[in-house]
C-alpha positions as CSV (number, residue, x, y, z in Angstrom):
1,M,-33.8,-43.7,25.4
2,G,-37.2,-42.6,26.6
3,K,-40.5,-43.2,24.9
4,T,-40.8,-39.5,24.1
5,S,-37.4,-39.4,22.4
6,A,-38.2,-42.6,20.4
7,R,-41.5,-41.1,19.2
8,W,-39.7,-37.9,18.2
9,W,-37.2,-39.9,16.1
10,V,-40.0,-41.9,14.4
11,V,-41.9,-38.7,13.6
12,L,-38.8,-37.1,12.2
13,G,-38.0,-40.1,10.1
14,L,-41.5,-40.2,8.7
15,L,-41.3,-36.5,7.8
16,I,-38.0,-37.0,6.0
17,L,-39.3,-40.0,4.1
18,S,-42.5,-38.2,3.1
19,G,-40.5,-35.2,1.9
20,C,-38.4,-37.5,-0.4
21,A,-41.5,-39.0,-1.9
22,H,-42.7,-35.7,-3.3
23,K,-41.1,-34.6,-6.6
24,A,-40.7,-30.9,-6.9
25,T,-41.1,-29.8,-10.5
26,G,-39.5,-26.5,-9.8
27,K,-39.8,-23.4,-12.0
28,V,-39.7,-24.1,-15.7
29,D,-38.6,-21.5,-18.3
30,N,-41.5,-21.3,-20.7
31,S,-40.3,-18.0,-22.4
32,D,-40.3,-17.9,-26.1
33,Q,-36.8,-18.6,-27.5
34,P,-35.5,-17.4,-30.9
35,Y,-35.8,-20.0,-33.6
36,R,-32.6,-22.0,-34.0
37,I,-31.9,-23.7,-37.4
38,G,-31.9,-27.4,-37.3
39,R,-30.9,-30.3,-39.6
40,E,-33.3,-30.9,-42.6
41,D,-34.5,-27.3,-42.5
42,L,-34.7,-25.6,-45.9
43,L,-33.1,-22.1,-46.1
44,D,-33.2,-19.2,-48.5
45,V,-29.8,-17.4,-48.5
46,A,-30.2,-14.2,-50.4
47,V,-27.2,-11.9,-51.3
48,W,-28.6,-8.6,-52.4
49,R,-27.9,-7.8,-56.1
50,D,-26.0,-11.1,-56.6
51,A,-28.3,-13.8,-57.9
52,D,-25.2,-16.1,-58.5
53,L,-24.5,-16.3,-54.7
54,S,-28.1,-16.6,-53.6
55,R,-29.4,-20.1,-53.0
56,T,-32.2,-22.2,-51.6
57,L,-30.6,-25.1,-49.8
58,P,-31.3,-27.7,-47.1
59,V,-29.3,-28.0,-43.9
60,R,-27.4,-31.3,-44.3
61,P,-27.5,-34.1,-41.7
62,D,-24.1,-32.9,-40.4
63,G,-25.6,-29.4,-39.7
64,F,-23.7,-27.6,-42.4
65,I,-24.6,-25.8,-45.6
66,S,-22.4,-25.1,-48.6
67,L,-22.2,-21.8,-50.4
68,P,-20.1,-20.6,-53.4
69,M,-17.1,-18.5,-52.3
70,V,-17.9,-19.2,-48.7
71,G,-17.6,-23.0,-48.5
72,E,-18.9,-24.9,-45.5
73,V,-20.8,-23.1,-42.9
74,R,-22.4,-24.5,-39.7
75,A,-26.1,-23.6,-39.8
76,E,-27.5,-25.9,-37.1
77,G,-28.0,-24.3,-33.7
78,R,-27.8,-20.7,-35.0
79,T,-30.5,-18.1,-35.5
80,P,-31.1,-16.9,-39.1
81,T,-29.5,-13.5,-38.1
82,E,-26.4,-15.2,-36.7
83,L,-26.0,-17.2,-39.8
84,S,-26.5,-14.2,-42.1
85,D,-23.9,-12.3,-40.1
86,E,-21.3,-15.1,-40.6
87,I,-22.0,-15.4,-44.3
88,R,-21.7,-11.6,-44.7
89,E,-18.3,-11.6,-43.0
90,A,-17.1,-14.5,-45.1
91,L,-18.2,-12.7,-48.3
92,K,-16.5,-9.3,-47.5
93,P,-13.2,-10.2,-49.3
94,Y,-15.1,-11.0,-52.5
95,V,-18.2,-8.7,-52.5
96,Q,-18.3,-5.0,-51.8
97,E,-20.6,-4.3,-48.8
98,P,-22.5,-7.6,-48.9
99,R,-26.1,-7.7,-47.6
100,V,-27.1,-11.2,-46.7
101,T,-30.5,-12.4,-45.6
102,V,-31.3,-15.9,-44.3
103,V,-34.9,-17.0,-44.3
104,V,-36.1,-20.4,-43.0
105,R,-38.4,-21.6,-45.8
106,E,-39.4,-24.9,-44.3
107,V,-39.1,-26.0,-40.7
108,N,-38.4,-29.7,-40.8
109,S,-36.2,-30.2,-37.7
110,S,-38.7,-29.1,-35.0
111,R,-39.8,-32.3,-33.3
112,V,-40.4,-33.8,-29.9
113,F,-40.0,-37.4,-29.0
114,I,-42.3,-39.5,-26.8
115,T,-41.2,-42.9,-25.5
116,G,-42.3,-45.4,-22.9
117,E,-45.8,-46.2,-21.8
118,V,-47.9,-44.3,-24.3
119,A,-50.2,-45.7,-27.0
120,H,-48.1,-44.4,-29.9
121,P,-44.5,-43.6,-29.0
122,G,-42.5,-41.8,-31.7
123,A,-41.4,-38.4,-33.1
124,Y,-44.0,-35.7,-33.5
125,P,-43.7,-32.4,-35.3
126,L,-43.7,-29.4,-33.0
127,R,-45.9,-26.7,-34.5
128,G,-46.4,-23.6,-32.2
129,R,-46.6,-23.8,-28.4
130,V,-47.2,-27.4,-27.4
131,S,-47.5,-28.4,-23.7
132,I,-46.6,-31.8,-22.3
133,L,-50.3,-32.6,-21.8
134,Q,-50.9,-31.9,-25.5
135,A,-47.9,-34.0,-26.5
136,I,-49.2,-37.0,-24.5
137,A,-52.6,-36.6,-26.1
138,L,-50.9,-36.6,-29.6
139,A,-49.2,-39.9,-28.6
140,G,-52.6,-41.5,-27.8
141,G,-52.5,-41.1,-24.1
142,F,-51.1,-43.5,-21.4
143,T,-51.1,-47.2,-21.5
144,D,-52.5,-49.2,-18.5
145,F,-49.0,-49.6,-17.0
146,A,-47.8,-45.9,-17.2
147,D,-46.4,-44.3,-14.1
148,R,-48.1,-40.9,-14.4
149,D,-46.1,-39.3,-11.6
150,G,-42.7,-40.5,-12.9
151,I,-42.7,-38.7,-16.2
152,V,-39.4,-37.1,-17.2
153,V,-38.6,-34.6,-19.9
154,L,-35.1,-34.7,-21.2
155,R,-34.1,-31.3,-22.6
156,R,-31.0,-30.7,-24.4
157,S,-29.8,-27.1,-24.5
158,G,-26.6,-26.5,-26.4
159,T,-24.1,-29.1,-25.2
160,D,-25.7,-29.5,-21.8
161,G,-28.9,-31.3,-21.0
162,S,-31.4,-31.2,-18.2
163,T,-33.9,-33.5,-16.7
164,I,-37.3,-32.1,-15.8
165,P,-39.5,-34.3,-13.6
166,V,-43.3,-34.0,-14.3
167,S,-46.2,-35.2,-12.3
168,Y,-49.3,-35.7,-14.5
169,N,-51.6,-35.8,-11.5
170,D,-50.3,-32.5,-10.2
171,L,-50.8,-30.8,-13.5
172,V,-54.4,-32.1,-13.8
173,K,-55.5,-31.6,-10.2
174,A,-54.2,-28.1,-9.8
175,P,-53.7,-26.5,-13.3
176,D,-53.7,-23.0,-11.8
177,K,-50.8,-23.7,-9.4
178,N,-48.7,-25.7,-11.9
179,E,-47.8,-23.9,-15.1
180,P,-47.8,-26.5,-18.0
181,L,-44.4,-27.3,-19.4
182,I,-44.1,-25.9,-22.9
183,L,-41.9,-28.2,-25.1
184,R,-39.0,-27.2,-27.2
185,P,-37.5,-28.8,-30.3
186,G,-35.5,-31.9,-29.4
187,D,-37.3,-32.5,-26.1
188,T,-37.8,-36.2,-25.2
189,I,-40.7,-37.2,-23.0
190,V,-40.1,-40.5,-21.1
191,V,-43.2,-42.1,-19.6
192,P,-42.0,-45.1,-17.4
């Protein structure tokens, strides 16, 4: 093999290796999602003109609520509209033209979790739109041993989960090119 051919293979190998070292964050969906009821949320279930069926009740740790004449209903993971529709259908045999409204009185399930090399790992309430940079600041910032380019966000959506790699240095150096990741309830940030 000639010197030119050997050099070409070395250059090609270096290009491949340098391409593997860069972590592409990809496009992240930061669109607003409808609120999904979670465990420990407090709900007002109102049945119009029927005070006996109306209740204020918490979502139990198993994700269900209990209502008279309806029984057990899964509330976790549903929007208030979806839950009110199911309760209305379950009441139809007992109530003429039931009108049901579900209102989330207290949001207690909306949290993000931060673990690893941050000053104060733990669970933090998610109020409004919080970016990954803001969440790290809530946790007291990085420790001296944190791998700032190896951050991973574990996102569970339904039964599937996804892993989103994040480079802190890329976010800070070029904020206009990298849209900040907006966290969702249940996200876990791992700082190695």
